[in-house]
Biopython code that builds the backbone (N, CA, C, O; Angstrom):
import numpy as np
from Bio.PDB.StructureBuilder import StructureBuilder

atoms = [
    (1, "MET", "N", (133.997, 88.541, 113.484)),
    (1, "MET", "CA", (133.664, 89.108, 112.720)),
    (1, "MET", "C", (132.050, 89.145, 112.600)),
    (1, "MET", "O", (131.274, 88.212, 112.392)),
    (2, "PRO", "N", (131.828, 90.340, 112.771)),
    (2, "PRO", "CA", (129.720, 90.440, 112.832)),
    (2, "PRO", "C", (129.518, 89.714, 111.521)),
    (2, "PRO", "O", (130.338, 89.601, 110.610)),
    (3, "GLN", "N", (127.980, 89.125, 111.595)),
    (3, "GLN", "CA", (127.661, 88.591, 110.387)),
    (3, "GLN", "C", (126.765, 89.617, 109.900)),
    (3, "GLN", "O", (126.201, 90.287, 110.765)),
    (4, "PRO", "N", (126.467, 89.932, 108.398)),
    (4, "PRO", "CA", (125.737, 90.413, 107.549)),
    (4, "PRO", "C", (124.301, 90.641, 108.249)),
    (4, "PRO", "O", (123.846, 89.766, 108.986)),
    (5, "SER", "N", (123.658, 91.738, 108.020)),
    (5, "SER", "CA", (122.192, 91.513, 108.345)),
    (5, "SER", "C", (121.320, 91.004, 107.454)),
    (5, "SER", "O", (121.189, 91.648, 106.413)),
    (6, "LYS", "N", (120.434, 89.624, 107.639)),
    (6, "LYS", "CA", (119.880, 89.067, 106.902)),
    (6, "LYS", "C", (119.100, 90.148, 105.962)),
    (6, "LYS", "O", (119.139, 90.107, 104.733)),
    (7, "GLU", "N", (118.397, 91.103, 106.705)),
    (7, "GLU", "CA", (117.648, 92.012, 105.592)),
    (7, "GLU", "C", (118.561, 93.688, 105.730)),
    (7, "GLU", "O", (118.519, 94.647, 106.500)),
    (8, "PRO", "N", (119.199, 93.373, 104.714)),
    (8, "PRO", "CA", (120.379, 94.766, 104.587)),
    (8, "PRO", "C", (119.133, 96.159, 103.844)),
    (8, "PRO", "O", (118.504, 96.198, 102.786)),
    (9, "CYS", "N", (119.231, 97.059, 104.939)),
    (9, "CYS", "CA", (118.155, 98.477, 104.036)),
    (9, "CYS", "C", (117.302, 98.464, 105.171)),
    (9, "CYS", "O", (116.735, 99.534, 105.390)),
    (10, "LYS", "N", (117.064, 97.512, 105.961)),
    (10, "LYS", "CA", (115.752, 97.012, 107.069)),
    (10, "LYS", "C", (115.255, 98.548, 107.621)),
    (10, "LYS", "O", (114.155, 99.073, 107.450)),
    (11, "LYS", "N", (116.648, 99.179, 108.466)),
    (11, "LYS", "CA", (116.984, 100.163, 109.411)),
    (11, "LYS", "C", (116.283, 101.608, 108.183)),
    (11, "LYS", "O", (115.540, 102.548, 108.465)),
    (12, "GLU", "N", (116.848, 101.264, 106.976)),
    (12, "GLU", "CA", (116.851, 102.979, 106.388)),
    (12, "GLU", "C", (115.261, 102.522, 105.890)),
    (12, "GLU", "O", (114.556, 103.448, 106.293)),
    (13, "ALA", "N", (114.524, 101.680, 105.311)),
    (13, "ALA", "CA", (113.023, 101.309, 105.146)),
    (13, "ALA", "C", (112.539, 101.802, 105.808)),
    (13, "ALA", "O", (111.860, 102.753, 105.422)),
    (14, "CYS", "N", (112.604, 101.310, 107.883)),
    (14, "CYS", "CA", (112.075, 102.100, 108.884)),
    (14, "CYS", "C", (112.089, 103.650, 108.719)),
    (14, "CYS", "O", (111.163, 104.457, 108.795)),
    (15, "ASP", "N", (112.942, 103.760, 108.560)),
    (15, "ASP", "CA", (113.324, 105.711, 108.572)),
    (15, "ASP", "C", (112.167, 106.315, 108.074)),
    (15, "ASP", "O", (111.402, 107.133, 108.587)),
    (16, "ILE", "N", (112.179, 105.516, 106.485)),
    (16, "ILE", "CA", (111.360, 105.740, 105.816)),
    (16, "ILE", "C", (109.870, 106.197, 106.379)),
    (16, "ILE", "O", (109.341, 107.273, 106.660)),
    (17, "GLN", "N", (109.438, 104.665, 106.395)),
    (17, "GLN", "CA", (108.175, 104.685, 106.862)),
    (17, "GLN", "C", (107.981, 105.710, 107.895)),
    (17, "GLN", "O", (107.024, 106.442, 107.641)),
    (18, "ALA", "N", (108.775, 106.054, 109.285)),
    (18, "ALA", "CA", (109.022, 106.743, 110.268)),
    (18, "ALA", "C", (108.565, 108.187, 109.404)),
    (18, "ALA", "O", (107.378, 108.461, 109.582)),
    (19, "CYS", "N", (109.056, 108.822, 108.810)),
    (19, "CYS", "CA", (109.508, 109.969, 108.131)),
    (19, "CYS", "C", (108.025, 110.288, 107.443)),
    (19, "CYS", "O", (107.508, 111.402, 107.518)),
    (20, "LEU", "N", (107.516, 109.347, 106.876)),
    (20, "LEU", "CA", (106.576, 109.325, 105.795)),
    (20, "LEU", "C", (104.954, 109.277, 106.887)),
    (20, "LEU", "O", (103.853, 109.493, 106.380)),
    (21, "THR", "N", (105.062, 109.092, 107.759)),
    (21, "THR", "CA", (104.134, 109.330, 108.789)),
    (21, "THR", "C", (104.084, 110.170, 109.272)),
    (21, "THR", "O", (102.965, 110.597, 109.557)),
    (22, "LYS", "N", (105.308, 110.940, 109.667)),
    (22, "LYS", "CA", (105.025, 111.688, 110.191)),
    (22, "LYS", "C", (105.094, 113.041, 109.496)),
    (22, "LYS", "O", (105.327, 114.112, 110.056)),
    (23, "ASN", "N", (104.854, 112.841, 108.156)),
    (23, "ASN", "CA", (104.933, 114.382, 107.150)),
    (23, "ASN", "C", (103.780, 113.599, 106.361)),
    (23, "ASN", "O", (104.029, 113.548, 105.157)),
    (24, "GLY", "N", (102.679, 113.027, 106.699)),
    (24, "GLY", "CA", (101.533, 112.855, 106.609)),
    (24, "GLY", "C", (101.462, 112.406, 104.826)),
    (24, "GLY", "O", (100.683, 112.825, 103.970)),
    (25, "PHE", "N", (102.683, 111.326, 104.689)),
    (25, "PHE", "CA", (102.907, 110.615, 103.574)),
    (25, "PHE", "C", (103.386, 111.722, 102.137)),
    (25, "PHE", "O", (103.258, 111.349, 100.971)),
    (26, "ASN", "N", (103.740, 112.604, 102.391)),
    (26, "ASN", "CA", (104.407, 113.022, 101.078)),
    (26, "ASN", "C", (105.481, 112.952, 101.087)),
    (26, "ASN", "O", (106.220, 113.597, 101.831)),
    (27, "PRO", "N", (105.871, 112.022, 100.128)),
    (27, "PRO", "CA", (107.657, 111.550, 99.821)),
    (27, "PRO", "C", (108.380, 113.038, 99.590)),
    (27, "PRO", "O", (109.337, 113.345, 100.301)),
    (28, "GLN", "N", (107.886, 113.940, 98.572)),
    (28, "GLN", "CA", (108.843, 114.748, 98.710)),
    (28, "GLN", "C", (109.479, 115.600, 100.001)),
    (28, "GLN", "O", (110.244, 116.531, 99.750)),
    (29, "ARG", "N", (109.164, 115.282, 101.336)),
    (29, "ARG", "CA", (109.524, 115.760, 102.365)),
    (29, "ARG", "C", (110.493, 114.471, 103.176)),
    (29, "ARG", "O", (110.931, 114.466, 104.327)),
    (30, "CYS", "N", (110.584, 113.713, 102.389)),
    (30, "CYS", "CA", (111.348, 112.708, 102.971)),
    (30, "CYS", "C", (112.749, 111.917, 101.927)),
    (30, "CYS", "O", (113.291, 110.815, 101.830)),
    (31, "LEU", "N", (112.832, 113.026, 101.418)),
    (31, "LEU", "CA", (113.749, 112.665, 99.993)),
    (31, "LEU", "C", (114.875, 112.148, 100.604)),
    (31, "LEU", "O", (115.058, 110.951, 100.384)),
    (32, "LYS", "N", (115.863, 112.831, 101.466)),
    (32, "LYS", "CA", (116.868, 112.465, 102.238)),
    (32, "LYS", "C", (116.852, 111.091, 102.524)),
    (32, "LYS", "O", (117.473, 110.377, 101.737)),
    (33, "VAL", "N", (116.328, 110.600, 103.397)),
    (33, "VAL", "CA", (115.890, 109.220, 103.816)),
    (33, "VAL", "C", (115.864, 108.447, 102.814)),
    (33, "VAL", "O", (116.369, 107.328, 102.728)),
    (34, "ILE", "N", (115.106, 109.188, 101.812)),
    (34, "ILE", "CA", (114.572, 107.959, 100.227)),
    (34, "ILE", "C", (115.669, 107.731, 99.533)),
    (34, "ILE", "O", (115.719, 106.754, 98.785)),
    (35, "GLU", "N", (117.401, 109.149, 99.752)),
    (35, "GLU", "CA", (118.199, 108.804, 99.128)),
    (35, "GLU", "C", (119.236, 107.604, 99.600)),
    (35, "GLU", "O", (119.919, 106.859, 98.898)),
    (36, "ILE", "N", (119.089, 107.694, 101.266)),
    (36, "ILE", "CA", (119.546, 106.487, 101.663)),
    (36, "ILE", "C", (119.460, 105.095, 101.602)),
    (36, "ILE", "O", (120.293, 104.190, 101.655)),
    (37, "LEU", "N", (118.415, 105.140, 101.495)),
    (37, "LEU", "CA", (118.080, 103.833, 101.326)),
    (37, "LEU", "C", (118.566, 103.346, 99.856)),
    (37, "LEU", "O", (119.520, 102.571, 99.789)),
    (38, "GLN", "N", (117.939, 103.781, 98.719)),
    (38, "GLN", "CA", (118.544, 103.680, 97.280)),
    (38, "GLN", "C", (120.077, 103.447, 97.665)),
    (38, "GLN", "O", (120.491, 102.322, 97.389)),
    (39, "SER", "N", (121.005, 104.342, 98.269)),
    (39, "SER", "CA", (122.054, 104.248, 98.345)),
    (39, "SER", "C", (122.741, 102.556, 99.067)),
    (39, "SER", "O", (123.591, 101.793, 98.609)),
    (40, "CYS", "N", (122.062, 102.502, 100.109)),
    (40, "CYS", "CA", (122.095, 101.328, 100.829)),
    (40, "CYS", "C", (121.739, 99.851, 100.034)),
    (40, "CYS", "O", (122.227, 98.756, 100.313)),
    (41, "CYS", "N", (120.785, 100.142, 99.008)),
    (41, "CYS", "CA", (119.699, 99.120, 98.086)),
    (41, "CYS", "C", (121.169, 98.970, 97.016)),
    (41, "CYS", "O", (121.632, 97.874, 96.699)),
    (42, "GLU", "N", (121.613, 99.990, 96.672)),
    (42, "GLU", "CA", (122.748, 100.028, 95.453)),
    (42, "GLU", "C", (123.847, 99.099, 95.951)),
    (42, "GLU", "O", (124.393, 98.191, 95.323)),
    (43, "LYS", "N", (124.121, 99.602, 97.520)),
    (43, "LYS", "CA", (125.471, 98.384, 97.866)),
    (43, "LYS", "C", (125.412, 97.437, 97.932)),
    (43, "LYS", "O", (126.463, 96.856, 97.662)),
    (44, "CYS", "N", (123.941, 96.356, 98.407)),
    (44, "CYS", "CA", (123.263, 95.287, 98.527)),
    (44, "CYS", "C", (122.952, 94.924, 97.167)),
    (44, "CYS", "O", (122.477, 93.796, 97.032)),
    (45, "GLU", "N", (123.131, 95.709, 95.991)),
    (45, "GLU", "CA", (122.381, 95.005, 94.887)),
    (45, "GLU", "C", (121.255, 94.980, 94.491)),
    (45, "GLU", "O", (121.049, 94.666, 93.319)),
    (46, "TYR", "N", (120.197, 95.302, 95.350)),
    (46, "TYR", "CA", (119.169, 95.557, 95.413)),
    (46, "TYR", "C", (118.263, 94.249, 95.736)),
    (46, "TYR", "O", (117.119, 93.972, 95.377)),
    (47, "LYS", "N", (119.494, 93.320, 96.806)),
    (47, "LYS", "CA", (118.843, 92.068, 97.356)),
    (47, "LYS", "C", (118.208, 92.081, 98.253)),
    (47, "LYS", "O", (118.290, 91.069, 98.949)),
    (48, "SER", "N", (117.264, 93.175, 98.721)),
    (48, "SER", "CA", (116.636, 92.906, 100.231)),
    (48, "SER", "C", (115.062, 93.688, 99.828)),
    (48, "SER", "O", (114.693, 94.636, 99.134)),
    (49, "THR", "N", (114.508, 92.783, 100.612)),
    (49, "THR", "CA", (112.900, 92.867, 100.034)),
    (49, "THR", "C", (112.587, 94.183, 100.185)),
    (49, "THR", "O", (111.534, 94.631, 99.731)),
    (50, "HIS", "N", (113.597, 95.043, 100.933)),
    (50, "HIS", "CA", (112.999, 96.574, 101.596)),
    (50, "HIS", "C", (113.472, 97.580, 100.502)),
    (50, "HIS", "O", (113.479, 98.804, 100.632)),
    (51, "CYS", "N", (113.925, 96.766, 99.233)),
    (51, "CYS", "CA", (114.060, 97.567, 98.068)),
    (51, "CYS", "C", (113.431, 97.845, 97.277)),
    (51, "CYS", "O", (113.673, 98.703, 96.428)),
    (52, "ALA", "N", (111.904, 96.783, 97.428)),
    (52, "ALA", "CA", (110.920, 96.967, 96.507)),
    (52, "ALA", "C", (110.303, 97.593, 96.198)),
    (52, "ALA", "O", (109.797, 97.645, 95.077)),
    (53, "SER", "N", (110.107, 98.407, 97.253)),
    (53, "SER", "CA", (109.139, 100.102, 97.416)),
    (53, "SER", "C", (109.810, 100.919, 97.098)),
    (53, "SER", "O", (109.338, 102.053, 97.011)),
    (54, "LEU", "N", (111.317, 100.655, 96.765)),
    (54, "LEU", "CA", (112.040, 102.043, 96.225)),
    (54, "LEU", "C", (111.652, 102.676, 94.579)),
    (54, "LEU", "O", (111.860, 103.765, 94.045)),
    (55, "SER", "N", (111.178, 101.757, 94.247)),
    (55, "SER", "CA", (110.966, 102.337, 92.679)),
    (55, "SER", "C", (109.794, 102.813, 92.248)),
    (55, "SER", "O", (109.519, 103.188, 91.109)),
    (56, "GLY", "N", (108.916, 102.778, 93.468)),
    (56, "GLY", "CA", (107.314, 103.664, 93.683)),
    (56, "GLY", "C", (107.985, 105.169, 94.715)),
    (56, "GLY", "O", (107.566, 106.308, 94.510)),
    (57, "LEU", "N", (108.667, 104.962, 95.396)),
    (57, "LEU", "CA", (109.794, 106.452, 95.969)),
    (57, "LEU", "C", (110.242, 107.173, 95.143)),
    (57, "LEU", "O", (110.001, 108.374, 95.020)),
    (58, "LEU", "N", (111.053, 106.406, 94.388)),
    (58, "LEU", "CA", (111.941, 107.148, 93.203)),
    (58, "LEU", "C", (110.901, 107.986, 92.499)),
    (58, "LEU", "O", (111.006, 109.205, 92.632)),
    (59, "LYS", "N", (109.616, 107.365, 91.550)),
    (59, "LYS", "CA", (109.124, 108.048, 91.070)),
    (59, "LYS", "C", (108.172, 109.315, 91.352)),
    (59, "LYS", "O", (107.605, 110.169, 90.671)),
    (60, "GLU", "N", (108.291, 109.000, 92.659)),
    (60, "GLU", "CA", (107.797, 111.193, 93.324)),
    (60, "GLU", "C", (108.851, 111.830, 93.295)),
    (60, "GLU", "O", (108.798, 113.059, 93.334)),
    (61, "LYS", "N", (110.365, 111.006, 93.201)),
    (61, "LYS", "CA", (111.595, 112.124, 93.294)),
    (61, "LYS", "C", (111.108, 112.984, 91.790)),
    (61, "LYS", "O", (110.733, 112.607, 90.680)),
    (62, "PRO", "N", (111.370, 114.481, 92.513)),
    (62, "PRO", "CA", (111.825, 115.226, 90.996)),
    (62, "PRO", "C", (112.850, 114.897, 90.501)),
    (62, "PRO", "O", (113.756, 114.694, 91.310)),
    (63, "SER", "N", (113.181, 114.697, 89.015)),
    (63, "SER", "CA", (114.226, 114.971, 88.129)),
    (63, "SER", "C", (115.367, 115.605, 88.475)),
    (63, "SER", "O", (115.204, 116.578, 87.738)),
    (64, "SER", "N", (116.485, 115.841, 89.063)),
    (64, "SER", "CA", (117.337, 116.823, 88.653)),
    (64, "SER", "C", (118.098, 117.090, 87.329)),
    (64, "SER", "O", (119.275, 117.433, 87.210)),
    (65, "SER", "N", (117.159, 116.857, 86.340)),
    (65, "SER", "CA", (118.696, 116.994, 84.843)),
    (65, "SER", "C", (118.462, 118.513, 84.443)),
    (65, "SER", "O", (119.160, 119.037, 83.575)),
]
sb = StructureBuilder()
sb.init_structure("model")
sb.init_model(0)
sb.init_chain("A")
sb.init_seg("    ")
for serial, (resi, resn, name, xyz) in enumerate(atoms, 1):
    if name == "N":
        sb.init_residue(resn, " ", resi, " ")
    sb.init_atom(name, np.array(xyz, "f"), 0.0, 1.0, " ", f" {name:<3s}", serial, name[0])
structure = sb.get_structure()
């Protein structure tokens, strides 16, 4: 049985960083990868250092209400 990663969501956080770098640090252009990280953080109950930056990124996300 594979051992779970010590740092869940690391790949997703790296994907966001790459997306932001590619898009001039405009979070609006990276909403899909931000949502993927949010989903990962929910699965691991935010017990990853990579989920700490998520709250700042979510503030950039327009609310869909």
